[in-house]
N, C-alpha and C positions, 0 to 999 in steps of 0.2 A: 568267212569267205567273202571276198570283195565282190560287189555287184557287177563290175565289168568282167571279172573272171567267170562268174555264173552266166552272164549274158553271152560271152564268147563260147562257152561250153554248150549252152543251149542252142545257139545258132548252128554250131557244127553238128550237134546231134540231130537237129531238125533237117539239116541238109543230108545227113547220112540216111535218115528215114525216108526222105523224098527220093533219093537214089534207089533205095531198096524197094520202095513202092512202085517206082516207074519201071523197074527191071526185075520184078519178082519172078518172072519165068526165065530170065536171062542171068546166068551166074557171073557174067563179066563185070557187073557192077559191084559184086561182093568185095573185091579187092579195095575199091574206093571207099566202100562203107567201113571196112575194117580199118583202113588208114584214118578215116575221120573219127572213128570211135576211139582209136588210140590217142588221137589228138585231144579228144574230149577228156579222156582219162588223165592225160598230162596236165590239162588246164585245171581239172578238179584237184589233182594232187598238188599242183603249184598253189592253188587258192587255199587248200587246207594247210599247207606249210606256212603261208602268210598268216593264217589265222592263229597258228601255234605261236608265231613270233610276236603276237600281240601281248602275250603274258611274259612272266619272268623267265629268263634264260640263264641257266647255270653257267658260270665261268668255266667250269670243268668241261662242259659240252661245247661251248663256242664263245669266242670273244667278239666284241663289236668290230665293225669295220673301222678302218683307220680314220682318224681326225673327225670325230663326231661327238656331239653332246648326247648323253644318255641318262637314264634314271638308274641309280645304283641302290643295291641293298647290301648293307655291310654286316659282317659277323658281330661287331660290337657297336655300341652307341657311338655316334659321331658327336664329339664334344661341342662343335660349333653349330650344330644343327638341332633346333628344338623338336623336330619330328623324330629324333632318335636315330634309326638305322637307314633311313631313306634320304637320298639327296640327288641332285643333278650334278653330273661330273662330265669332264672331257676325257676322251680316250684317244691315245695315239699308240701305234704299234711300237714306236721307239721308246716312249716313256711309260706306257700303261695308263692306269687311272690316275687322275690328279687329286684323289681324295686323301691320300696319306693313311688310309686304313685298309683292312682286308675286305675286299669286295667279293661277295659270294655269288650274287646274281645281278642281272642288269636287264633293261628293256629299252626299246627305242622310245624317244619322246613321242607323244601323241601328235597327230596332225593338227596344226593350228585351226581355230574356228574360221569359218568363211564369213566374209563381210566385215 
């Protein structure tokens, strides 16, 4: 889960609790609380989905977005690659993977280091 998603979710939850606390005898604020809690749930679900995408993704489940470099895992060893079945590849919807071998899984490239 990414820090900014957690922060956004926590801020919305805090605001919902503040509304609930300020209007605990008045039920008119409950609709706003429920709306904010649904937004928190959405943010957490979104963050969890991003976390899952950090690992290997099966090509049967989903293909990469168009025109991007990705890390691939191949069914068989890649002859030109000393690491065996893992390589960096380019993917396009028009041509597929540029590896020339059967790709079974992929993952996005990691974020480059800062500085």
